[in-house]
C-alpha positions in Angstrom: 0.0 0.0 -0.1 1.2 3.5 -0.9 1.9 6.3 1.7 -1.2 8.2 2.6 -2.6 10.2 -0.3 -3.6 13.7 -0.1 -6.4 13.4 -2.6 -8.4 10.3 -3.5 -9.8 10.3 -7.1 -12.9 8.0 -7.6 -13.6 7.1 -11.3 -16.8 5.2 -12.1 -17.0 3.6 -15.5 -19.3 1.7 -17.6 -18.3 0.9 -21.2 -16.1 3.9 -21.4 -13.3 2.5 -23.5 -13.1 5.3 -26.1 -12.0 8.0 -23.6 -11.0 6.2 -20.6 -7.2 6.2 -21.4 -7.1 9.8 -21.9 -8.8 10.5 -18.6 -6.5 8.3 -16.6 -3.5 9.7 -18.3 -4.6 13.2 -17.2 -4.7 11.8 -13.5 -1.4 9.9 -13.8 0.4 13.0 -14.9 -0.9 15.4 -12.3 1.6 17.6 -10.5 0.4 16.5 -7.1 1.8 13.0 -6.8 0.3 12.2 -3.4 -2.9 10.8 -4.9 -4.8 7.5 -5.2 -7.0 6.7 -8.2 -9.7 4.3 -7.5 -11.5 2.9 -10.6 -14.9 1.2 -10.3 -16.0 -0.7 -13.3 -19.8 -1.4 -13.2 -19.9 -4.6 -15.4 -18.4 -3.2 -18.6 -18.7 -5.3 -21.7 -16.1 -3.5 -23.7 -12.2 -3.0 -23.1 -12.8 -0.6 -20.0 -11.5 -3.3 -17.6 -8.3 -4.1 -19.7 -7.6 -0.3 -20.0 -8.0 0.1 -16.2 -5.9 -3.1 -15.3 -3.1 -1.6 -17.6 -2.9 1.6 -15.6 -3.0 -0.4 -12.4 0.1 -2.4 -13.6 2.0 0.7 -14.6 1.2 2.8 -11.5 0.8 1.6 -8.0 -1.3 4.5 -7.1 -4.1 3.1 -9.3 -6.5 0.3 -8.2 -9.6 -1.3 -9.7 -12.8 -2.4 -8.1 -15.0 -4.6 -10.2 -18.9 -5.1 -10.0 -20.1 -8.3 -11.7 -23.2 -6.6 -13.1 -24.3 -3.0 -13.8 -25.7 -1.8 -10.4 -26.6 1.7 -11.5 -24.6 4.9 -11.7 -25.5 6.0 -8.1 -24.0 2.7 -6.6 -21.0 3.0 -8.7 -20.3 6.6 -7.6 -20.9 6.0 -4.0 -18.9 2.9 -3.4 -15.8 4.9 -4.4 -16.3 7.1 -1.3 -16.0 4.0 1.1 -12.7 3.1 -0.5 -11.1 6.5 -0.2 -8.2 7.1 2.1 -7.3 10.7 1.6 -8.8 13.9 3.4 -9.9 15.2 0.1 -12.0 13.4 -2.6 -12.7 14.0 -6.3 -15.0 12.2 -8.7 -13.5 11.9 -12.1 -15.4 10.9 -15.3 -14.1 8.4 -17.9 -14.7 11.0 -20.7 -13.4 14.2 -19.2 -9.8 15.4 -18.7 -8.2 17.0 -15.6 -5.7 19.8 -16.1 -2.2 18.9 -15.0 -2.3 21.1 -11.7 -6.0 20.6 -10.9 -5.7 18.4 -7.9 -2.7 20.3 -6.4 -4.5 23.7 -6.8 -7.8 22.7 -5.5 -6.4 20.8 -2.6 -4.3 23.8 -1.7 -7.5 26.0 -1.9 -9.2 23.7 0.6 -6.3 23.7 3.0 -6.1 27.5 2.9 -9.9 27.7 3.8 -10.6 25.4 6.7 -14.3 26.3 6.6 -14.6 25.2 2.9 -16.4 21.9 2.0 -15.4 22.1 -1.7 -13.1 23.8 -4.1 -13.9 24.2 -7.8 -12.4 25.8 -10.9 -13.5 27.3 -14.2 -14.3 24.8 -17.0 -13.4 24.4 -20.6 -15.9 22.4 -22.6 -14.7 20.4 -25.6 -16.3 18.3 -28.1 -16.1 14.5 -29.0 -12.8 14.8 -30.7 -11.1 17.2 -28.2 -11.9 20.5 -30.0 -12.4 23.5 -27.7 -15.9 24.9 -27.2 -17.1 27.5 -24.7 -15.4 28.2 -21.5 -17.4 28.6 -18.3 -15.9 31.1 -15.9 -18.4 31.5 -13.0 -18.2 32.0 -9.2 -21.1 30.5 -7.4 -20.4 33.0 -4.4 -21.2 30.3 -1.9 -18.6 31.4 0.6 -18.2 33.5 3.8 -21.8 33.4 4.6 -24.3 31.9 7.2 -25.6 28.4 6.2 -29.0 29.7 5.1 -27.4 32.4 3.0 -25.2 29.8 1.4 -28.1 27.7 0.7 -29.9 30.8 -0.7 -27.0 31.5 -3.0 -27.0 27.8 -4.0 -30.7 27.9 -5.1 -30.1 31.1 -6.9 -27.1 29.9 -9.0 -27.1 26.1 -9.0 -30.6 24.6 -8.8 -30.6 23.3 -12.3 -28.4 20.5 -13.6 -27.1 22.5 -16.6 -23.5 23.3 -16.3 -23.4 21.9 -12.7 -19.6 21.5 -12.5 -18.7 22.2 -9.0 -19.7 18.5 -8.0 -16.5 17.5 -10.0 -14.4 19.8 -8.0 -12.4 18.5 -4.8 -14.6 17.9 -1.7 -13.6 17.2 1.9 -14.0 13.5 2.4 -15.5 13.8 5.8 -18.2 16.1 4.6 -18.9 13.7 1.8 -19.3 10.8 4.1 -21.7 12.8 6.4 -23.9 13.6 3.3 -26.5 11.5 1.6 -24.2 11.1 -1.3 -25.5 10.4 -4.9 -29.2 9.5 -4.8 -30.9 7.1 -7.1 -32.9 9.7 -9.0 -32.1 12.4 -11.7 -30.1 15.3 -10.7 -29.5 13.9 -7.1 -26.0 15.6 -7.4 -28.0 18.9 -6.8 -29.1 17.6 -3.5 -25.6 16.5 -2.5 -24.3 20.1 -3.5 -27.0 21.6 -1.2 -25.9 19.5 1.6 -22.3 20.6 1.1 -23.2 24.2 0.8 -25.0 23.8 4.2 -21.8 22.3 5.6 -19.4 24.9 4.3 -17.9 27.4 1.7 -17.4 26.7 -1.9 -14.0 28.1 -2.9 -13.6 29.1 -6.5 -10.2 29.0 -8.2 -10.5 31.3 -11.1 -8.6 29.5 -13.9 -9.4 26.7 -16.2 -8.3 23.3 -14.5 -11.0 21.0 -15.9 -12.0 20.0 -19.4 -15.5 18.6 -19.8 -16.3 16.6 -22.9 -19.7 16.7 -24.6 -20.5 13.8 -27.0 -23.4 11.8 -28.3 -22.6 8.7 -26.0 -22.6 10.3 -22.6 -25.3 9.3 -20.1 -27.2 12.6 -20.2 -27.4 12.4 -23.9 -28.3 8.7 -24.4 -30.9 8.8 -21.5 -33.4 11.3 -22.8 -36.3 11.1 -20.6 -36.4 11.5 -16.7 -37.4 7.9 -16.5 -34.4 6.8 -18.6 -32.1 8.8 -16.4 -33.6 7.4 -13.3 -33.1 3.9 -14.5 -29.4 4.8 -15.2 -29.0 5.9 -11.7 -30.7 2.7 -10.4 -32.2 -0.2 -12.2 -34.8 -0.6 -9.5 -36.5 2.6 -10.8 -37.8 0.7 -13.9 -41.6 0.9 -14.1 -42.0 3.8 -11.7 -43.3 7.2 -12.3 -40.8 9.7 -14.0 -41.0 12.4 -11.4 -38.1 14.9 -11.5 -39.0 17.7 -9.1 -40.4 15.9 -6.2 -37.5 13.7 -5.4 -35.5 17.0 -5.3 -37.9 18.5 -2.8 -37.6 15.5 -0.5 -33.7 15.4 -0.9 -33.4 19.1 0.0 -35.6 18.7 3.0 -33.6 15.7 4.1 -30.5 17.7 3.6 -31.6 20.3 6.0 -33.0 18.1 8.7 -30.0 15.8 8.8 -27.6 18.6 9.1 -25.8 19.6 12.3 -27.3 23.1 12.2 -28.9 24.8 15.2 -32.6 25.3 15.4 -32.6 28.9 14.1 -30.4 28.1 11.1 -32.5 25.0 10.4 -35.7 27.2 10.4 -34.1 29.7 8.1 -32.9 26.9 5.7 -36.5 25.5 5.6 -37.6 29.1 4.6 -35.3 29.2 1.7 -36.5 25.7 0.6 -40.1 26.9 0.7 -39.2 29.9 -1.4 -37.6 27.4 -4.0 -40.7 25.1 -3.9 -43.0 28.2 -4.6 -40.8 29.1 -7.6 -41.2 25.5 -8.9 -44.9 25.2 -8.0 -46.2 24.6 -11.5 -43.8 21.8 -12.3 -44.5 20.1 -8.9 -48.3 20.3 -9.4 -47.8 18.9 -12.9 -46.0 16.0 -11.6 -48.6 15.3 -9.2 -51.2 15.3 -12.0 -49.1 13.0 -14.0 -48.8 10.5 -11.2 -52.6 10.5 -10.4 -53.3 10.2 -14.2 -50.9 7.3 -14.7 -51.7 5.8 -11.2 -48.0 5.2 -10.7 -45.9 6.0 -7.6 -42.6 8.0 -7.7 -39.2 6.5 -8.1 -38.8 3.4 -5.9 -35.1 4.1 -4.9 -35.8 7.8 -4.2 -38.7 7.2 -1.9 
């Protein structure tokens, strides 16, 4: 076993052979050498396992966990947290690329800000062949505030899944382990980010350190409906109602109630959630109508 790492990187993969080697190489060549890379294969039927095993042979900082069957995206993300040994954790994607100094600079940012739960950077988007597209430079301004104000800022800047990049920053492992992790429903990472916003600041490092690929085979493209996305998260969701907003409401409420906040801050956070629910009232009512019309319950795994 290697010396204690500073950052644990967890990379979930299912049939990601096209880009996996490029992603792993970007981790192998990080300026921060005190890392571990944990790859969890979710029953791939392509050459993903062979590629991962090759990197494990070449670099002792890499190790592979194999699932005999596809247990869903949520399971494959969450199991990586259990295997992490470092104080900081980052999820990596099989089709994205980390800039050479990403882990070092984001870990430094967390160490310089003891109250921070997460550090993130600007993001450069690229196409399927690596061609550069738009660059997203945005501070979420979730820092130096009381918990309910951080939650308010979160709901203001980050309550939709589009361009939700902070979740692939570097996170304090203990904060992640206290959270509900990735849930078995669409956009459950938004609930996780709300939990982290309640727990501490989000530190923005204003430079491009992450390259996010957009292509026709990524899960958010291949799974077009909320139902398809839910099944991707957890196969047990097959056949259940395709709600999107109600699982988020329950997830946000649970995030507030299970937090370590005092009574006044919890009350103020509940108020922020009620404001968010009011802004989404039409979508929530429509989902209730669909559930009644179809006589089907919400997602099995989410509820």
